[in-house]
C-alpha positions in Angstrom: 10.8 6.4 0.1 8.9 3.5 1.6 5.3 2.6 1.9 3.8 -0.1 4.1 1.2 -2.2 2.2 0.3 -4.4 5.2 2.0 -5.8 8.3 4.3 -8.0 6.3 5.0 -6.0 3.1 6.9 -2.8 2.8 7.8 -1.4 -0.7 10.9 0.7 -1.1 12.0 2.8 -4.1 14.7 5.4 -4.2 13.9 8.7 -5.9 16.2 11.5 -4.8 13.7 14.2 -5.8 10.9 12.7 -3.5 10.5 13.7 0.1 7.9 12.8 2.7 6.0 16.1 2.6 5.8 16.0 -1.2 4.7 12.3 -1.3 2.0 13.0 1.3 0.7 15.9 -0.6 0.7 13.8 -3.8 -1.1 10.9 -2.2 -3.7 13.1 -0.6 -4.7 14.8 -3.9 -8.4 13.8 -4.5 -7.6 11.9 -7.7 -4.7 9.9 -6.2 -6.5 9.3 -2.9 -9.5 7.9 -4.8 -7.3 5.7 -6.9 -5.5 4.3 -3.8 -8.9 3.7 -2.1 -10.2 2.0 -5.2 -7.2 -0.4 -5.5 -6.5 -1.0 -1.8 -9.6 -0.1 0.2 -10.3 2.7 2.7 -9.1 0.8 5.9 -5.8 2.6 6.4 -6.4 5.9 4.6 -7.0 7.8 7.8 -3.6 6.9 9.1 -1.8 9.5 6.9 
């Protein structure tokens, strides 16, 4: 699973139980979405 933080930085971590659909659902939960926006801003949140 990878996530792009900006144009130059991509984080990768292997979790065999994680899949793209599950991660998207997790990150779009209101509590997780709010945490990501708080820490990283709202600029790219609409790209999901």
